[in-house]
C-alpha positions in Angstrom: 3.4 -30.5 157.2 5.2 -30.5 153.9 8.5 -32.6 154.2 8.1 -36.3 154.6 10.8 -38.8 155.4 10.0 -42.4 154.6 12.0 -45.1 156.5 12.6 -48.8 156.0 15.5 -51.2 156.7 17.9 -50.9 153.8 16.4 -48.1 151.9 16.5 -50.1 148.7 12.8 -51.3 148.4 9.9 -50.0 150.4 11.0 -46.5 151.4 12.4 -45.4 148.0 9.2 -46.8 146.3 7.2 -44.6 148.7 9.4 -41.6 148.0 9.1 -42.0 144.2 5.3 -42.4 144.4 5.0 -39.4 146.7 7.1 -37.2 144.4 5.1 -38.2 141.4 1.6 -37.8 142.9 2.1 -34.8 145.2 -0.4 -32.0 144.7 1.9 -29.1 145.7 5.5 -28.2 144.9 5.8 -27.5 148.6 5.4 -31.2 149.4 8.8 -33.0 149.4 9.9 -36.4 150.3 13.2 -38.2 151.1 13.9 -41.7 152.3 16.4 -43.5 154.5 17.1 -46.9 156.1 17.7 -47.8 159.7 20.3 -50.4 158.7 21.3 -49.3 155.2 24.7 -49.0 153.5 25.3 -45.6 151.9 25.1 -45.5 148.1 23.5 -48.8 147.3 21.2 -48.9 144.3 17.5 -49.6 144.5 16.7 -53.3 144.3 16.0 -54.5 140.8 12.5 -55.7 141.8 11.6 -52.3 143.2 13.0 -50.5 140.1 11.0 -52.7 137.8 7.9 -52.2 139.9 8.2 -48.5 139.5 8.9 -48.8 135.8 5.8 -50.8 135.2 3.9 -47.8 136.5 5.8 -45.3 134.4 8.1 -44.1 137.2 11.8 -44.0 136.6 13.9 -43.5 139.6 17.7 -42.9 140.1 18.2 -43.8 143.8 21.1 -44.4 146.1 20.5 -45.6 149.7 21.0 -43.4 152.7 21.6 -44.3 156.3 19.2 -42.6 158.7 20.8 -39.6 160.5 19.6 -37.1 163.0 19.9 -34.3 160.5 17.4 -36.1 158.2 15.0 -36.3 161.1 15.4 -32.6 161.8 14.7 -31.9 158.1 11.4 -33.8 158.2 8.0 -32.5 159.3 6.7 -36.0 159.3 8.5 -39.3 159.7 6.8 -42.4 158.3 8.2 -45.8 158.8 7.3 -49.0 156.9 6.8 -51.1 160.0 6.1 -50.9 163.7 9.6 -52.2 164.4 11.2 -49.4 162.3 9.1 -46.9 164.3 10.3 -48.3 167.6 13.9 -48.2 166.5 13.6 -44.6 165.5 12.0 -43.6 168.7 14.4 -45.6 170.8 17.4 -44.0 169.1 16.0 -40.5 168.6 13.3 -40.1 171.3 13.0 -36.3 170.7 11.4 -37.1 167.4 8.8 -39.5 168.8 5.8 -37.1 168.2 6.6 -36.8 164.5 7.1 -40.6 164.0 4.4 -43.0 162.8 4.1 -46.0 160.6 2.8 -45.0 157.2 -0.3 -47.2 157.4 -1.2 -46.0 160.9 -0.9 -42.4 160.0 -3.3 -42.6 157.0 -5.8 -44.7 158.8 -9.1 -42.7 158.7 -12.1 -44.9 159.4 -13.7 -44.1 162.7 -13.8 -47.6 164.1 -10.1 -48.2 163.5 -9.2 -44.7 164.8 -11.1 -45.4 168.1 -9.4 -48.8 168.4 -6.0 -47.1 167.9 -6.8 -44.7 170.7 -7.9 -47.5 172.9 -4.7 -49.4 172.1 -2.5 -46.4 173.0 -4.5 -46.0 176.3 -4.1 -49.6 177.3 -0.4 -49.7 176.4 0.2 -46.5 178.4 -1.7 -47.9 181.4 0.3 -51.2 181.1 3.6 -49.4 181.3 2.3 -47.1 184.1 1.1 -50.1 186.2 4.5 -51.8 185.7 6.4 -48.7 186.8 4.2 -48.2 189.9 4.6 -51.9 190.8 8.3 -51.9 190.6 8.6 -48.6 192.5 6.5 -50.0 195.3 8.3 -53.3 195.3 11.8 -52.0 194.7 13.3 -53.3 197.8 11.8 -56.8 197.5 12.8 -57.0 193.8 16.3 -55.6 194.3 17.0 -57.7 197.4 15.6 -61.2 196.8 17.5 -62.5 199.9 15.1 -60.6 202.0 12.0 -61.9 200.4 11.6 -64.9 202.7 12.0 -62.7 205.8 9.3 -60.4 204.5 7.0 -63.4 203.8 7.2 -62.6 200.1 8.4 -64.8 197.2 9.3 -64.1 193.6 6.3 -66.2 192.6 4.0 -64.1 194.7 5.4 -60.9 193.3 5.0 -62.2 189.7 1.4 -63.2 190.4 0.6 -59.8 191.9 2.1 -58.0 188.9 0.2 -60.3 186.5 -3.0 -59.5 188.2 -2.4 -55.7 187.8 -1.4 -55.8 184.1 -3.2 -58.8 182.7 -6.4 -56.9 181.8 -4.4 -54.4 179.8 -2.2 -57.1 178.2 -5.4 -58.9 177.0 -6.9 -55.7 175.7 -3.7 -54.9 173.8 -3.5 -58.4 172.3 -7.2 -58.2 171.2 -6.9 -54.7 169.7 -3.7 -55.6 167.8 -5.4 -58.6 166.4 -8.5 -56.6 165.3 -6.6 -53.7 163.8 -5.2 -53.9 160.3 -1.4 -54.6 160.2 0.6 -51.4 160.5 3.4 -53.0 158.5 4.1 -52.7 154.8 5.3 -56.1 153.6 9.0 -56.5 152.7 9.4 -57.7 149.1 13.2 -58.2 149.2 14.1 -61.4 147.5 10.6 -61.9 146.2 9.4 -62.3 142.6 7.6 -59.8 140.4 4.2 -60.5 142.0 5.5 -59.8 145.5 7.1 -56.5 144.4 3.9 -55.5 142.6 1.8 -56.3 145.7 4.1 -54.1 147.8 3.9 -51.3 145.2 0.1 -51.4 145.4 0.2 -51.4 149.2 2.5 -48.4 149.3 0.7 -46.5 146.5 -2.6 -46.8 148.3 -1.2 -45.5 151.5 0.8 -42.7 149.9 -2.3 -41.5 148.0 -4.2 -41.3 151.2 -1.2 -39.5 152.8 -1.2 -36.8 150.0 -4.9 -36.4 150.4 -4.6 -36.0 154.1 -1.8 -33.4 153.8 -3.8 -31.5 151.2 -6.9 -31.4 153.4 -4.7 -30.0 156.3 -3.3 -27.4 154.0 -6.7 -26.3 152.9 -7.7 -25.8 156.6 -4.6 -23.7 157.3 -5.2 -21.6 154.2 -8.9 -21.0 155.0 
């Protein structure tokens, strides 16, 4: 994994900060980064706050925003978004890239307790969707033809109650795990003051440093 694509909303704050830090701190010339936005306008400059945050840390960056395209995703070995919402948007629009797409902070999470909770969360979310799909497949006629419900001695309320009973344990587990896990999102500094941009810089820098270390460790195993 050598080519990383960082993604945020407008590609003027968080993702270009991540790209600049990665390019500065990478441990191999084979490591390369680009950035893009899911709702960006082509050719916009980096926000002044982001530019100043980089300058305070000795990084000078000439950046113009790019709109996320399929060709960019094809270029990337690893696609890292700044928030869970960005990740969902990428997967919904480009489902074939789902396996390469993560939030930055989720991908670099490395403590055993959090990793186990992430696995539990994925399991409960998958089971939740599976239970819903099974339920609607079994109840398709009743759901699609509500006029027949009374004849069948069913009601919308009864169906809703039955579905809730099947999915509620997983919904509760998902809610609990999401509460316990660190936020997968990098805060958006847009419109904030210097302290907000600095806090975002520090948050991104920590995650990118862990990313580079993780990539370096993987390369060592491949070279061994």
